[in-house]
C-alpha positions in Angstrom: 26.7 5.3 126.6 27.6 6.3 123.1 26.1 8.8 120.7 23.3 9.8 123.1 21.6 13.1 122.6 21.7 15.3 125.7 18.0 14.7 126.5 18.7 10.9 126.4 21.6 11.2 128.7 19.6 13.4 131.2 16.7 11.0 131.1 19.0 8.1 131.8 20.7 10.0 134.6 17.3 10.9 136.1 16.0 7.3 136.0 19.3 6.1 137.6 18.9 8.6 140.4 15.2 7.9 140.9 15.6 4.2 141.2 19.0 4.3 142.9 20.7 2.5 139.9 24.2 2.7 138.6 24.5 5.6 136.3 26.4 6.5 133.1 29.7 7.9 134.1 31.0 8.4 130.6 29.7 9.2 127.2 31.3 8.4 123.9 30.9 10.9 121.1 32.6 12.1 117.9 34.6 15.3 118.4 37.4 16.9 116.4 38.4 20.2 114.9 35.8 20.0 112.2 33.1 18.2 114.2 32.5 20.4 117.3 28.7 20.2 117.7 29.0 18.7 121.2 30.3 22.0 122.5 26.8 23.5 122.4 25.0 21.2 124.8 26.8 18.0 125.5 30.1 19.3 127.0 28.3 21.7 129.4 25.8 19.0 130.4 28.6 16.5 131.1 30.5 19.1 133.1 27.4 19.9 135.2 26.5 16.3 135.8 30.0 14.9 136.3 29.9 12.6 133.2 33.2 12.0 131.5 33.6 12.3 127.8 35.5 9.8 125.6 35.8 11.1 122.0 36.2 9.1 118.8 37.2 10.3 115.4 39.7 12.9 116.8 41.3 12.9 113.3 38.0 12.9 111.4 38.6 9.4 110.1 42.0 10.6 108.9 41.0 13.8 107.1 42.9 15.8 109.8 46.1 14.2 108.9 46.2 16.4 105.8 47.4 13.6 103.6 44.2 13.3 101.4 43.8 15.1 98.1 40.3 16.3 97.4 40.9 16.4 93.7 41.3 12.6 93.7 39.1 9.7 94.8 40.1 8.4 98.2 42.6 5.5 98.2 40.8 2.2 98.6 42.9 1.2 101.6 41.8 4.3 103.6 38.8 4.6 105.8 37.2 6.8 103.1 37.8 4.2 100.5 36.5 1.3 102.6 33.6 2.9 104.4 30.9 4.9 102.7 29.8 6.4 106.0 33.1 8.1 106.6 33.2 9.3 103.1 29.8 10.9 103.4 30.5 12.4 106.8 33.8 14.0 106.1 34.8 14.0 102.4 33.5 17.4 101.3 34.9 20.6 99.8 34.1 22.7 102.9 35.9 20.2 105.2 38.9 20.2 102.9 38.9 24.0 103.1 38.9 23.8 106.9 41.7 21.3 106.8 43.8 23.6 104.6 43.2 26.5 107.0 44.1 24.4 110.0 47.2 23.2 108.1 48.2 26.9 107.6 48.0 27.3 111.4 50.1 24.2 112.2 52.6 25.0 109.5 53.1 28.5 110.8 53.8 27.2 114.2 56.0 24.3 113.1 53.4 21.7 114.1 52.2 18.4 112.6 48.5 18.6 111.7 47.6 15.2 113.0 49.5 15.6 116.3 48.1 19.1 116.7 44.5 17.8 116.1 44.9 15.2 118.9 46.5 17.7 121.2 43.6 20.1 120.7 41.3 17.4 122.0 43.5 16.5 124.9 44.0 20.1 125.9 40.3 20.4 126.6 39.8 19.7 130.4 36.3 18.4 129.8 37.6 15.5 127.7 38.4 12.4 129.6 40.1 10.4 126.8 40.3 10.0 123.1 40.0 6.8 121.0 42.8 7.0 118.4 43.0 4.4 115.6 46.3 3.8 113.9 47.6 1.5 111.2 51.3 1.7 111.9 53.8 2.2 114.7 54.8 5.5 113.2 51.2 6.8 113.4 51.0 5.6 117.1 54.2 7.4 118.0 53.0 10.5 116.2 49.7 10.5 118.0 51.3 9.8 121.4 53.5 12.9 120.9 50.3 15.0 121.2 50.2 14.2 124.9 53.1 16.7 125.6 51.9 19.4 123.1 50.2 22.4 124.7 48.4 24.8 122.4 48.9 28.5 122.6 46.0 30.9 122.9 46.8 32.1 119.3 46.5 28.5 118.0 43.3 27.9 119.8 41.8 31.2 118.5 42.8 30.1 115.0 41.0 26.8 115.4 37.9 28.6 116.7 37.9 30.9 113.7 38.1 27.9 111.3 35.1 26.4 113.2 33.0 29.6 112.9 33.6 29.6 109.2 32.9 25.9 108.8 29.6 26.2 110.7 
């Protein structure tokens, strides 16, 4: 299932159990360093019920690459330029402030922000997989490098501080 609220997932699981039907084994939801709302209810629910989690937008539609300039309009060939929904969801001063803070963390540890952002997702044991969109071989190679990256407690704490400020 995709984008279900916790109550919808639990209702579906209950119906599946009651009628001895196949159940949802995985849910797809947006999750990234600036969109962490699923941590409150969905992640604990899925852990409790044995439901896997596939996340999309691990780079916040590209905002977590750090390549966008908030003082300019988004380039027309980016997700923000082509899709009003992405623009409305992510293109905001507070999100750019969060990206700048995250970039300070990654720069101080010699990390690449995009790779670090994907690694942060993959370092969470509750996450089954991440859907990563790329537009070049270079981006694919960069994102695949996140598989080997293990975040330190200090880096994770910094990410949590940025999230608390963002919320």
